[in-house]
Structure formats: C-alpha cells, structure tokens
C-alpha positions as CSV (number, residue, x, y, z in Angstrom):
1,M,4.3,-25.8,0.1
2,P,2.7,-28.0,3.1
3,P,-1.4,-27.1,2.2
4,R,-1.7,-25.4,5.7
5,V,0.7,-22.7,4.8
6,R,-1.1,-22.4,0.7
7,S,-4.3,-22.6,2.6
8,F,-3.4,-20.0,4.8
9,I,-1.4,-17.7,2.4
10,G,-4.9,-18.4,0.4
11,T,-7.1,-16.8,2.9
12,I,-5.1,-13.4,3.6
13,L,-4.5,-12.9,-0.4
14,I,-8.7,-13.7,-0.8
15,I,-9.3,-10.9,2.3
16,F,-7.0,-8.8,1.1
17,L,-8.8,-8.9,-2.7
18,V,-11.9,-8.5,-1.2
19,I,-11.0,-5.1,0.5
20,I,-8.8,-3.6,-2.1
21,Y,-11.5,-4.7,-5.1
22,A,-14.6,-2.9,-2.7
23,L,-12.7,-0.3,-2.4
24,L,-11.6,0.6,-6.1
25,A,-15.5,-0.3,-7.0
26,T,-16.8,1.8,-5.1
27,T,-14.5,5.0,-5.8
28,I,-14.9,4.1,-9.5
29,A,-18.7,4.3,-8.9
30,T,-18.6,7.5,-6.8
31,L,-16.0,9.4,-9.2
32,T,-17.9,8.2,-12.5
33,L,-21.7,7.5,-11.6
34,A,-22.5,10.3,-9.6
35,T,-25.4,11.3,-12.2
36,Y,-26.6,8.3,-14.3
37,P,-29.6,7.2,-13.1
38,W,-30.3,4.4,-11.1
39,W,-30.6,1.2,-13.5
40,V,-27.1,2.1,-14.2
41,H,-26.0,2.1,-10.9
42,L,-27.6,-1.4,-10.6
43,I,-26.1,-2.8,-14.0
44,Y,-22.9,-1.4,-12.4
45,F,-22.4,-2.5,-9.1
46,L,-24.1,-6.1,-10.3
47,F,-21.5,-6.7,-12.8
48,S,-18.5,-5.1,-10.5
49,G,-20.4,-7.7,-7.7
50,L,-19.7,-10.5,-9.5
51,L,-16.2,-9.5,-11.1
52,W,-14.3,-10.2,-7.8
53,I,-15.2,-14.0,-8.0
54,L,-12.9,-14.6,-11.0
55,P,-9.4,-13.5,-9.0
56,A,-10.5,-15.3,-6.0
57,M,-11.4,-18.3,-8.2
58,L,-7.8,-18.5,-9.4
59,I,-6.6,-18.4,-5.7
60,I,-9.0,-20.7,-4.5
61,K,-7.8,-23.2,-7.0
62,W,-4.0,-22.5,-6.1
63,M,-5.1,-23.0,-2.5
64,A,-6.0,-26.5,-3.5
65,G,-2.6,-27.5,-4.8
66,P,-1.7,-29.8,-7.7
67,K,-4.0,-32.3,-9.1
68,R,-3.5,-36.1,-7.8
69,Q,-2.1,-38.0,-10.3
70,D,-3.9,-41.5,-9.4
C-alpha cells in the first residue's frame, strides 16, 4: 500500500478513535461517577485521558509502514 494512502487511512482511523473514545469515556463517567467525590473524577479522567494513546500508537506504527532492512 502506498505511504500516502496508509497515512490517509490512519488519520481517519485516529479521528474516529478519538471521537468514539471521548464519547464512550464521557458516557461511562456520567453514568457511573455521578455521586463520587471530585478526586475519583480526577483519577478517572486522568487515566481515561491517557488510555486512548495506546490504540493511537498502534495506528501510527501501522501508518509508518514496515521497517526497512538496511
């Protein structure tokens, strides 16, 4: 697959990932954390705010393509 096509597909995937993940994380927080204190919210959003990076790294790694053999 050409690198430009791979980059385009990866960019679209990352945009969808961020949108779906933000909606999902916010919905879970709204439904489950309503009665918890502020520090639980802080820990949840800190953790969930960093968790989306893992699948994004996989997409970026795929976008970079296979390693070159020198």
